[in-house]
ZAKE-714660 format. One record per residue (C-alpha): x, z, y; residue number from 0. Coordinates in pm, whole numbers, always signed. Layout:
u->X&w->Z&v->Y&num->NUM
...
This chain:
u->+189&w->+1303&v->-2633&num->0
u->+103&w->+1471&v->-2302&num->1
u->+408&w->+1695&v->-2325&num->2
u->+631&w->+1396&v->-2392&num->3
u->+496&w->+1212&v->-2088&num->4
u->+551&w->+1518&v->-1868&num->5
u->+906&w->+1558&v->-1995&num->6
u->+974&w->+1191&v->-1921&num->7
u->+838&w->+1228&v->-1569&num->8
u->+1052&w->+1534&v->-1500&num->9
u->+1359&w->+1354&v->-1632&num->10
u->+1302&w->+1061&v->-1393&num->11
u->+1245&w->+1299&v->-1102&num->12
u->+1561&w->+1491&v->-1179&num->13
u->+1768&w->+1173&v->-1192&num->14
u->+1664&w->+1094&v->-835&num->15
u->+1804&w->+1426&v->-718&num->16
u->+2108&w->+1421&v->-942&num->17
u->+2420&w->+1488&v->-735&num->18
u->+2758&w->+1648&v->-737&num->19
u->+2673&w->+2006&v->-643&num->20
u->+2424&w->+2293&v->-655&num->21
u->+2244&w->+2187&v->-336&num->22
u->+2074&w->+1897&v->-514&num->23
u->+1944&w->+2132&v->-784&num->24
u->+1822&w->+2378&v->-521&num->25
u->+1638&w->+2095&v->-344&num->26
u->+1473&w->+1991&v->-671&num->27
u->+1349&w->+2343&v->-740&num->28
u->+1230&w->+2384&v->-380&num->29
u->+1029&w->+2061&v->-397&num->30
u->+880&w->+2145&v->-736&num->31
u->+758&w->+2485&v->-613&num->32
u->+588&w->+2357&v->-299&num->33
u->+439&w->+2045&v->-456&num->34
u->+232&w->+2269&v->-683&num->35
u->-1&w->+2315&v->-383&num->36
u->-5&w->+1953&v->-268&num->37
u->-334&w->+1824&v->-126&num->38
u->-505&w->+1653&v->+167&num->39
u->-624&w->+1971&v->+333&num->40
u->-424&w->+2159&v->+594&num->41
u->-254&w->+2387&v->+341&num->42
u->-187&w->+2100&v->+103&num->43
u->-28&w->+1891&v->+378&num->44
u->+182&w->+2191&v->+483&num->45
u->+302&w->+2236&v->+126&num->46
u->+405&w->+1869&v->+105&num->47
u->+585&w->+1901&v->+438&num->48
u->+783&w->+2198&v->+309&num->49
u->+857&w->+2018&v->-17&num->50
u->+1023&w->+1733&v->+172&num->51
u->+1269&w->+1951&v->+364&num->52
u->+1556&w->+1898&v->+120&num->53
u->+1438&w->+1571&v->-31&num->54
u->+1634&w->+1250&v->+26&num->55
u->+1467&w->+1014&v->+277&num->56
u->+1279&w->+685&v->+239&num->57
u->+1269&w->+541&v->-116&num->58
u->+1412&w->+855&v->-274&num->59
u->+1127&w->+1066&v->-138&num->60
u->+874&w->+882&v->-355&num->61
u->+994&w->+1107&v->-638&num->62
u->+788&w->+1383&v->-475&num->63
u->+470&w->+1195&v->-571&num->64
u->+552&w->+1250&v->-937&num->65
u->+542&w->+1628&v->-910&num->66
u->+165&w->+1643&v->-871&num->67
u->-130&w->+1413&v->-958&num->68
u->-241&w->+1436&v->-594&num->69
u->+76&w->+1252&v->-501&num->70
u->+272&w->+1284&v->-179&num->71
u->+165&w->+1224&v->+180&num->72
u->+441&w->+1228&v->+443&num->73
u->+398&w->+1478&v->+730&num->74
u->+384&w->+1190&v->+978&num->75
u->+121&w->+991&v->+784&num->76
u->-227&w->+981&v->+945&num->77
u->-546&w->+977&v->+738&num->78
u->-832&w->+898&v->+976&num->79
u->-1065&w->+781&v->+703&num->80
u->-1367&w->+953&v->+550&num->81
u->-1394&w->+724&v->+248&num->82
u->-1038&w->+721&v->+120&num->83
u->-989&w->+775&v->-253&num->84
u->-674&w->+749&v->-460&num->85
u->-555&w->+772&v->-817&num->86
u->-271&w->+985&v->-948&num->87
u->+79&w->+1010&v->-800&num->88
u->+15&w->+792&v->-492&num->89
u->+293&w->+784&v->-231&num->90
u->+219&w->+749&v->+143&num->91
u->+539&w->+721&v->+345&num->92
u->+627&w->+808&v->+703&num->93
u->+389&w->+696&v->+980&num->94
u->+147&w->+531&v->+739&num->95
u->-199&w->+500&v->+897&num->96
u->-535&w->+479&v->+718&num->97
u->-803&w->+413&v->+978&num->98
u->-1180&w->+379&v->+950&num->99
u->-1356&w->+199&v->+1233&num->100
u->-1730&w->+221&v->+1298&num->101
u->-1919&w->+172&v->+967&num->102
u->-1597&w->+85&v->+791&num->103
u->-1599&w->+67&v->+414&num->104
u->-1380&w->+256&v->+169&num->105
u->-1008&w->+240&v->+98&num->106
u->-928&w->+285&v->-271&num->107
u->-573&w->+315&v->-405&num->108
u->-499&w->+307&v->-776&num->109
u->-249&w->+518&v->-968&num->110
u->+109&w->+514&v->-842&num->111
u->+47&w->+291&v->-542&num->112
u->+336&w->+324&v->-297&num->113
u->+309&w->+264&v->+80&num->114
u->+664&w->+303&v->+202&num->115
u->+604&w->+367&v->+570&num->116
u->+451&w->+240&v->+894&num->117
u->+185&w->+51&v->+699&num->118
u->-161&w->+28&v->+858&num->119
u->-478&w->+0&v->+648&num->120
u->-799&w->-27&v->+849&num->121
u->-1158&w->-98&v->+755&num->122
u->-1450&w->-192&v->+978&num->123
u->-1814&w->-288&v->+927&num->124
u->-1855&w->-489&v->+609&num->125
u->-1496&w->-447&v->+496&num->126
u->-1313&w->-247&v->+231&num->127
u->-964&w->-233&v->+80&num->128
u->-890&w->-198&v->-292&num->129
u->-532&w->-180&v->-419&num->130
u->-481&w->-147&v->-794&num->131
u->-224&w->+58&v->-981&num->132
u->+155&w->+31&v->-949&num->133
u->+145&w->-192&v->-641&num->134
u->+428&w->-132&v->-394&num->135
u->+397&w->-216&v->-24&num->136
u->+707&w->-215&v->+192&num->137
u->+713&w->-98&v->+558&num->138
u->+520&w->-236&v->+855&num->139
u->+246&w->-422&v->+669&num->140
u->-100&w->-462&v->+827&num->141
u->-429&w->-472&v->+633&num->142
u->-744&w->-535&v->+840&num->143
u->-1073&w->-557&v->+653&num->144
u->-1370&w->-638&v->+879&num->145
u->-1669&w->-837&v->+750&num->146
u->-1466&w->-934&v->+445&num->147
u->-1281&w->-715&v->+196&num->148
u->-924&w->-711&v->+65&num->149
u->-870&w->-685&v->-312&num->150
u->-512&w->-655&v->-440&num->151
u->-430&w->-638&v->-810&num->152
u->-186&w->-424&v->-1004&num->153
u->+195&w->-451&v->-1003&num->154
u->+193&w->-652&v->-679&num->155
u->+512&w->-644&v->-472&num->156
u->+465&w->-689&v->-96&num->157
u->+773&w->-721&v->+126&num->158
u->+798&w->-584&v->+483&num->159
u->+601&w->-718&v->+781&num->160
u->+323&w->-888&v->+586&num->161
u->-27&w->-914&v->+736&num->162
u->-370&w->-947&v->+574&num->163
u->-679&w->-1035&v->+782&num->164
u->-1014&w->-1056&v->+602&num->165
u->-1198&w->-1188&v->+909&num->166
u->-1174&w->-1420&v->+1207&num->167
u->-1326&w->-1448&v->+1556&num->168
u->-1576&w->-1712&v->+1651&num->169
u->-1409&w->-1944&v->+1905&num->170
u->-1699&w->-2126&v->+2069&num->171
u->-1630&w->-2267&v->+2414&num->172
u->-1782&w->-2105&v->+2721&num->173
u->-1754&w->-1743&v->+2600&num->174
u->-1468&w->-1495&v->+2604&num->175
u->-1321&w->-1483&v->+2254&num->176
u->-1308&w->-1105&v->+2232&num->177
u->-1685&w->-1094&v->+2299&num->178
u->-1766&w->-1334&v->+2016&num->179
u->-1869&w->-1201&v->+1672&num->180
u->-1640&w->-1156&v->+1377&num->181
u->-1697&w->-1383&v->+1079&num->182
u->-1563&w->-1396&v->+724&num->183
u->-1518&w->-1658&v->+452&num->184
u->-1533&w->-1398&v->+178&num->185
u->-1225&w->-1185&v->+231&num->186
u->-892&w->-1187&v->+47&num->187
u->-825&w->-1166&v->-327&num->188
u->-477&w->-1124&v->-476&num->189
u->-427&w->-1111&v->-853&num->190
u->-189&w->-901&v->-1062&num->191
u->+189&w->-933&v->-1062&num->192
u->+210&w->-1127&v->-734&num->193
u->+519&w->-1120&v->-514&num->194
u->+489&w->-1179&v->-138&num->195
u->+809&w->-1229&v->+62&num->196
u->+883&w->-1097&v->+411&num->197
u->+651&w->-1191&v->+697&num->198
u->+383&w->-1354&v->+482&num->199
u->+41&w->-1384&v->+651&num->200
u->-269&w->-1394&v->+431&num->201
u->-587&w->-1508&v->+609&num->202
u->-955&w->-1471&v->+537&num->203
u->-1072&w->-1676&v->+239&num->204
u->-735&w->-1677&v->+63&num->205
u->-717&w->-1638&v->-315&num->206
u->-375&w->-1588&v->-474&num->207
u->-372&w->-1609&v->-852&num->208
u->-197&w->-1366&v->-1083&num->209
u->+177&w->-1414&v->-1121&num->210
u->+214&w->-1624&v->-806&num->211
u->+510&w->-1600&v->-568&num->212
u->+470&w->-1658&v->-193&num->213
u->+787&w->-1741&v->-2&num->214
u->+896&w->-1557&v->+312&num->215
u->+714&w->-1656&v->+630&num->216
u->+435&w->-1848&v->+456&num->217
u->+76&w->-1853&v->+583&num->218
u->-185&w->-1849&v->+306&num->219
u->-542&w->-1949&v->+389&num->220
u->-660&w->-2123&v->+72&num->221
u->-626&w->-2107&v->-304&num->222
u->-286&w->-2053&v->-471&num->223
u->-310&w->-2103&v->-851&num->224
u->-182&w->-1843&v->-1098&num->225
u->+191&w->-1863&v->-1163&num->226
u->+256&w->-2092&v->-865&num->227
u->+543&w->-2066&v->-617&num->228
u->+419&w->-2151&v->-268&num->229
u->+604&w->-2177&v->+63&num->230
u->+549&w->-2302&v->+418&num->231
u->+285&w->-2312&v->+691&num->232
u->+31&w->-2363&v->+556&num->233
u->+149&w->-2247&v->+214&num->234
u->+177&w->-2525&v->-43&num->235
u->+275&w->-2513&v->-407&num->236
u->+628&w->-2642&v->-475&num->237
u->+656&w->-2549&v->-842&num->238
u->+533&w->-2312&v->-1113&num->239
u->+705&w->-2017&v->-1273&num->240
u->+626&w->-2160&v->-1616&num->241
């Protein structure tokens, strides 16, 4: 069974490099050799950098994550986080940033999570980020977990430029807002198999049920039932997938 799964993985990887000449095959062999030493340390990051030299850019480069259980981290990705853990074959694209502020909680990524580039995941005091397996996050998404945590299920599809804020500022009169404490209504929870369109904003206290679809540009601050399709500011349910 294990051999069959490995053969299937190699077949999918090869198809991504399949081309019209010997250069594609050479690039595949080059990547396979260097990805044997993939890792988060200096030598592991160097090996992943070398592996990407002849790899196609952007989406096609995610095939590198399948070569090794440690996955692939782009040379331009920044991991400034002491409590970052990940499952197998995770993909971190160009200019992805994982940042841990003072007393920030952990970031945990499940198997085959893909961050396609320029995504920012940050945790501060009282906050953590959990993203379950096979969730794909498109470029330029922001995840900020302070006071509250962000929990995202499996097989979630998140379009570009989405933002997730698991906290808010106090806004009492007579005091500068930036000097007021951060508060939380309990963070953000997103179920399995959810699809968020471009530019969706998810605010503290939001709960999005499994199978829901959130239309582009919506602002979610409350409860969206499972299987619902919600649009607008604030997001409201317009129909159900069933």
